[in-house]
C-alpha positions in Angstrom: 67.3 95.1 154.2 69.7 93.3 156.4 71.8 90.4 155.1 69.7 88.0 157.2 66.6 89.3 155.6 68.1 88.8 152.1 69.0 85.2 153.1 65.5 84.6 154.2 64.1 85.8 151.0 66.4 83.7 149.0 65.6 80.6 151.0 61.8 81.2 150.7 62.2 81.9 147.1 64.5 79.0 146.5 62.2 76.4 148.0 59.2 77.8 146.3 61.0 77.4 142.8 62.2 73.9 143.8 58.5 72.7 144.5 57.7 74.2 140.9 60.7 72.4 139.3 60.3 69.0 140.9 57.4 67.8 138.8 58.6 69.1 135.5 59.3 66.5 133.0 59.2 63.9 135.6 59.0 60.3 134.2 57.3 57.8 136.6 58.1 54.1 136.6 54.6 53.6 135.5 55.2 55.7 132.4 58.2 53.5 131.4 56.5 50.3 132.5 59.4 49.5 134.7 57.9 49.3 138.1 60.2 48.0 140.8 58.7 45.5 143.1 57.7 47.3 146.3 57.4 50.8 145.0 54.5 52.9 143.7 53.9 53.2 140.0 54.2 56.9 140.5 57.7 56.7 141.8 60.3 58.6 139.6 62.2 56.4 137.3 65.1 58.5 136.8 65.0 61.4 139.3 68.2 63.6 138.6 68.1 65.5 141.7 71.4 67.4 141.1 70.2 68.7 137.7 67.0 69.8 139.4 68.7 71.6 142.2 71.2 73.5 139.8 68.0 74.6 137.7 66.1 75.7 140.8 69.3 77.7 141.8 69.6 79.3 138.4 66.0 80.4 138.7 65.7 81.4 142.3 68.8 83.6 142.7 68.0 86.1 140.0 64.4 86.1 141.3 65.3 86.6 145.0 67.7 89.5 143.6 64.8 91.1 141.8 62.6 90.9 145.1 65.4 92.1 147.2 66.0 95.1 144.7 62.3 95.9 144.8 62.2 95.9 148.7 65.3 98.0 148.8 64.2 100.6 146.2 60.9 101.3 148.0 58.7 100.7 145.1 56.7 98.4 147.5 56.7 99.0 151.1 55.1 97.4 154.3 52.5 100.2 154.4 51.5 99.2 150.9 50.5 95.6 152.0 49.5 96.3 155.5 45.9 95.6 155.4 45.0 95.9 159.0 46.3 99.8 158.9 44.4 100.4 155.6 41.0 98.8 156.8 40.4 99.4 160.4 38.2 97.5 162.6 35.0 99.3 161.3 35.9 99.0 157.7 37.9 101.4 155.2 39.3 104.5 156.9 38.4 107.8 155.2 39.8 111.3 155.6 36.4 112.5 157.1 36.6 110.3 160.2 
């Protein structure tokens, strides 16, 4: 695995974790009853973006490390997940064909 591939794994993992972390413990303006004129009631009241980014990084870095370690160790390879090779155009390939 190259360094570029490791950064790609980290970036994809980081953004996936970010989209999971964003709605956690989110208080909207409608929940607090303090709707600012011109905004939607579902807008965040106190977003705390910095805290969410730190939490995302603390979760994503070890998770990406685990994914990279799995790829490097060879436990899961491309041939394990290549469905086009496993299932040919006429269905599953058997040894007798």
